[in-house]
PyMOL commands that place a pseudoatom at each C-alpha (Angstrom):
pseudoatom trace, name=CA, resn=UNK, resi=1, chain=A, elem=C, hetatm=0, pos=[-110.911, -17.624, -6.762]
pseudoatom trace, name=CA, resn=UNK, resi=2, chain=A, elem=C, hetatm=0, pos=[-114.070, -19.667, -6.758]
pseudoatom trace, name=CA, resn=UNK, resi=3, chain=A, elem=C, hetatm=0, pos=[-116.975, -20.450, -4.473]
pseudoatom trace, name=CA, resn=UNK, resi=4, chain=A, elem=C, hetatm=0, pos=[-118.327, -23.882, -3.637]
pseudoatom trace, name=CA, resn=UNK, resi=5, chain=A, elem=C, hetatm=0, pos=[-122.065, -23.568, -3.044]
pseudoatom trace, name=CA, resn=UNK, resi=6, chain=A, elem=C, hetatm=0, pos=[-124.216, -25.718, -0.734]
pseudoatom trace, name=CA, resn=UNK, resi=7, chain=A, elem=C, hetatm=0, pos=[-121.579, -28.367, -0.043]
pseudoatom trace, name=CA, resn=UNK, resi=8, chain=A, elem=C, hetatm=0, pos=[-119.950, -28.561, 3.359]
pseudoatom trace, name=CA, resn=UNK, resi=9, chain=A, elem=C, hetatm=0, pos=[-116.528, -29.933, 2.426]
pseudoatom trace, name=CA, resn=UNK, resi=10, chain=A, elem=C, hetatm=0, pos=[-113.971, -30.121, 5.244]
pseudoatom trace, name=CA, resn=UNK, resi=11, chain=A, elem=C, hetatm=0, pos=[-111.358, -27.521, 4.271]
pseudoatom trace, name=CA, resn=UNK, resi=12, chain=A, elem=C, hetatm=0, pos=[-108.502, -30.000, 4.776]
pseudoatom trace, name=CA, resn=UNK, resi=13, chain=A, elem=C, hetatm=0, pos=[-110.104, -32.401, 2.267]
pseudoatom trace, name=CA, resn=UNK, resi=14, chain=A, elem=C, hetatm=0, pos=[-110.826, -30.073, -0.659]
pseudoatom trace, name=CA, resn=UNK, resi=15, chain=A, elem=C, hetatm=0, pos=[-108.971, -31.172, -3.768]
pseudoatom trace, name=CA, resn=UNK, resi=16, chain=A, elem=C, hetatm=0, pos=[-108.846, -29.661, -7.260]
pseudoatom trace, name=CA, resn=UNK, resi=17, chain=A, elem=C, hetatm=0, pos=[-108.012, -31.609, -10.432]
pseudoatom trace, name=CA, resn=UNK, resi=18, chain=A, elem=C, hetatm=0, pos=[-107.502, -30.503, -14.008]
pseudoatom trace, name=CA, resn=UNK, resi=19, chain=A, elem=C, hetatm=0, pos=[-108.964, -32.318, -17.027]
pseudoatom trace, name=CA, resn=UNK, resi=20, chain=A, elem=C, hetatm=0, pos=[-105.965, -34.706, -17.056]
pseudoatom trace, name=CA, resn=UNK, resi=21, chain=A, elem=C, hetatm=0, pos=[-106.481, -35.689, -13.409]
pseudoatom trace, name=CA, resn=UNK, resi=22, chain=A, elem=C, hetatm=0, pos=[-103.503, -33.735, -12.045]
pseudoatom trace, name=CA, resn=UNK, resi=23, chain=A, elem=C, hetatm=0, pos=[-104.133, -32.292, -8.589]
pseudoatom trace, name=CA, resn=UNK, resi=24, chain=A, elem=C, hetatm=0, pos=[-103.211, -28.758, -7.632]
pseudoatom trace, name=CA, resn=UNK, resi=25, chain=A, elem=C, hetatm=0, pos=[-102.724, -26.923, -4.342]
pseudoatom trace, name=CA, resn=UNK, resi=26, chain=A, elem=C, hetatm=0, pos=[-105.770, -25.266, -2.783]
pseudoatom trace, name=CA, resn=UNK, resi=27, chain=A, elem=C, hetatm=0, pos=[-106.007, -22.411, -0.295]
pseudoatom trace, name=CA, resn=UNK, resi=28, chain=A, elem=C, hetatm=0, pos=[-109.193, -22.161, 1.766]
pseudoatom trace, name=CA, resn=UNK, resi=29, chain=A, elem=C, hetatm=0, pos=[-110.171, -18.492, 2.115]
pseudoatom trace, name=CA, resn=UNK, resi=30, chain=A, elem=C, hetatm=0, pos=[-113.466, -18.361, 4.016]
pseudoatom trace, name=CA, resn=UNK, resi=31, chain=A, elem=C, hetatm=0, pos=[-116.995, -19.631, 4.346]
pseudoatom trace, name=CA, resn=UNK, resi=32, chain=A, elem=C, hetatm=0, pos=[-120.258, -17.760, 4.462]
pseudoatom trace, name=CA, resn=UNK, resi=33, chain=A, elem=C, hetatm=0, pos=[-124.002, -17.705, 3.991]
pseudoatom trace, name=CA, resn=UNK, resi=34, chain=A, elem=C, hetatm=0, pos=[-126.014, -15.827, 1.353]
pseudoatom trace, name=CA, resn=UNK, resi=35, chain=A, elem=C, hetatm=0, pos=[-129.767, -15.929, 0.672]
pseudoatom trace, name=CA, resn=UNK, resi=36, chain=A, elem=C, hetatm=0, pos=[-130.244, -19.280, 2.369]
pseudoatom trace, name=CA, resn=UNK, resi=37, chain=A, elem=C, hetatm=0, pos=[-127.185, -20.865, 0.771]
pseudoatom trace, name=CA, resn=UNK, resi=38, chain=A, elem=C, hetatm=0, pos=[-123.849, -21.763, 2.324]
pseudoatom trace, name=CA, resn=UNK, resi=39, chain=A, elem=C, hetatm=0, pos=[-120.596, -21.292, 0.455]
pseudoatom trace, name=CA, resn=UNK, resi=40, chain=A, elem=C, hetatm=0, pos=[-116.857, -21.824, 0.814]
pseudoatom trace, name=CA, resn=UNK, resi=41, chain=A, elem=C, hetatm=0, pos=[-114.320, -19.643, -1.013]
pseudoatom trace, name=CA, resn=UNK, resi=42, chain=A, elem=C, hetatm=0, pos=[-111.074, -21.182, -2.275]
pseudoatom trace, name=CA, resn=UNK, resi=43, chain=A, elem=C, hetatm=0, pos=[-108.214, -20.135, -4.534]
pseudoatom trace, name=CA, resn=UNK, resi=44, chain=A, elem=C, hetatm=0, pos=[-105.937, -22.301, -6.631]
pseudoatom trace, name=CA, resn=UNK, resi=45, chain=A, elem=C, hetatm=0, pos=[-103.488, -21.698, -9.471]
pseudoatom trace, name=CA, resn=UNK, resi=46, chain=A, elem=C, hetatm=0, pos=[-104.585, -22.334, -13.044]
pseudoatom trace, name=CA, resn=UNK, resi=47, chain=A, elem=C, hetatm=0, pos=[-102.251, -22.988, -15.963]
pseudoatom trace, name=CA, resn=UNK, resi=48, chain=A, elem=C, hetatm=0, pos=[-102.325, -22.687, -19.736]
pseudoatom trace, name=CA, resn=UNK, resi=49, chain=A, elem=C, hetatm=0, pos=[-105.704, -20.983, -20.063]
pseudoatom trace, name=CA, resn=UNK, resi=50, chain=A, elem=C, hetatm=0, pos=[-106.171, -19.944, -23.706]
pseudoatom trace, name=CA, resn=UNK, resi=51, chain=A, elem=C, hetatm=0, pos=[-106.595, -16.200, -24.258]
pseudoatom trace, name=CA, resn=UNK, resi=52, chain=A, elem=C, hetatm=0, pos=[-110.155, -16.585, -25.565]
pseudoatom trace, name=CA, resn=UNK, resi=53, chain=A, elem=C, hetatm=0, pos=[-111.096, -19.830, -23.876]
pseudoatom trace, name=CA, resn=UNK, resi=54, chain=A, elem=C, hetatm=0, pos=[-111.375, -21.646, -20.601]
pseudoatom trace, name=CA, resn=UNK, resi=55, chain=A, elem=C, hetatm=0, pos=[-109.889, -24.544, -18.667]
pseudoatom trace, name=CA, resn=UNK, resi=56, chain=A, elem=C, hetatm=0, pos=[-111.960, -27.113, -16.725]
pseudoatom trace, name=CA, resn=UNK, resi=57, chain=A, elem=C, hetatm=0, pos=[-111.137, -27.964, -13.107]
pseudoatom trace, name=CA, resn=UNK, resi=58, chain=A, elem=C, hetatm=0, pos=[-113.004, -30.350, -10.806]
pseudoatom trace, name=CA, resn=UNK, resi=59, chain=A, elem=C, hetatm=0, pos=[-113.434, -29.614, -7.119]
pseudoatom trace, name=CA, resn=UNK, resi=60, chain=A, elem=C, hetatm=0, pos=[-113.881, -32.729, -5.020]
pseudoatom trace, name=CA, resn=UNK, resi=61, chain=A, elem=C, hetatm=0, pos=[-113.784, -34.211, -1.549]
pseudoatom trace, name=CA, resn=UNK, resi=62, chain=A, elem=C, hetatm=0, pos=[-110.523, -36.094, -0.877]
pseudoatom trace, name=CA, resn=UNK, resi=63, chain=A, elem=C, hetatm=0, pos=[-110.632, -39.409, 1.013]
pseudoatom trace, name=CA, resn=UNK, resi=64, chain=A, elem=C, hetatm=0, pos=[-107.648, -38.428, 3.183]
pseudoatom trace, name=CA, resn=UNK, resi=65, chain=A, elem=C, hetatm=0, pos=[-106.619, -34.957, 4.371]
pseudoatom trace, name=CA, resn=UNK, resi=66, chain=A, elem=C, hetatm=0, pos=[-104.718, -32.979, 1.734]
pseudoatom trace, name=CA, resn=UNK, resi=67, chain=A, elem=C, hetatm=0, pos=[-101.521, -31.309, 2.985]
pseudoatom trace, name=CA, resn=UNK, resi=68, chain=A, elem=C, hetatm=0, pos=[-102.026, -27.546, 2.781]
pseudoatom trace, name=CA, resn=UNK, resi=69, chain=A, elem=C, hetatm=0, pos=[-99.500, -26.234, 5.284]
pseudoatom trace, name=CA, resn=UNK, resi=70, chain=A, elem=C, hetatm=0, pos=[-97.593, -23.397, 3.710]
pseudoatom trace, name=CA, resn=UNK, resi=71, chain=A, elem=C, hetatm=0, pos=[-99.953, -23.178, 0.709]
pseudoatom trace, name=CA, resn=UNK, resi=72, chain=A, elem=C, hetatm=0, pos=[-100.826, -19.522, 0.244]
pseudoatom trace, name=CA, resn=UNK, resi=73, chain=A, elem=C, hetatm=0, pos=[-101.501, -17.419, -2.791]
pseudoatom trace, name=CA, resn=UNK, resi=74, chain=A, elem=C, hetatm=0, pos=[-101.131, -13.629, -2.370]
pseudoatom trace, name=CA, resn=UNK, resi=75, chain=A, elem=C, hetatm=0, pos=[-104.486, -11.853, -2.658]
pseudoatom trace, name=CA, resn=UNK, resi=76, chain=A, elem=C, hetatm=0, pos=[-103.117, -9.506, -5.321]
pseudoatom trace, name=CA, resn=UNK, resi=77, chain=A, elem=C, hetatm=0, pos=[-102.629, -12.509, -7.624]
pseudoatom trace, name=CA, resn=UNK, resi=78, chain=A, elem=C, hetatm=0, pos=[-106.305, -13.595, -7.441]
pseudoatom trace, name=CA, resn=UNK, resi=79, chain=A, elem=C, hetatm=0, pos=[-108.319, -12.972, -10.601]
pseudoatom trace, name=CA, resn=UNK, resi=80, chain=A, elem=C, hetatm=0, pos=[-111.981, -13.647, -11.187]
pseudoatom trace, name=CA, resn=UNK, resi=81, chain=A, elem=C, hetatm=0, pos=[-114.447, -13.332, -14.014]
pseudoatom trace, name=CA, resn=UNK, resi=82, chain=A, elem=C, hetatm=0, pos=[-117.019, -11.539, -11.890]
for i in range(1, 82): cmd.bond("trace and resi %d" % i, "trace and resi %d" % (i + 1))
show_as sticks, trace
zoom trace
């Protein structure tokens, strides 16, 4: 789960890419406002994260709508570092 701060991306155009440029499915969770800042919350699967490391993903605005119908990730599978 991650938050996108101060960018108003249309939820049907949010795309996530790994460091090799491969895209992955995204589920839009919600949007909100906190201390004068807007945010959007999304979840997406991550793969091959080293036990003591990290993996880099890029969140971007797609030119065309990204198909998300049927893309859901159960809340019990969400993990965060916060």
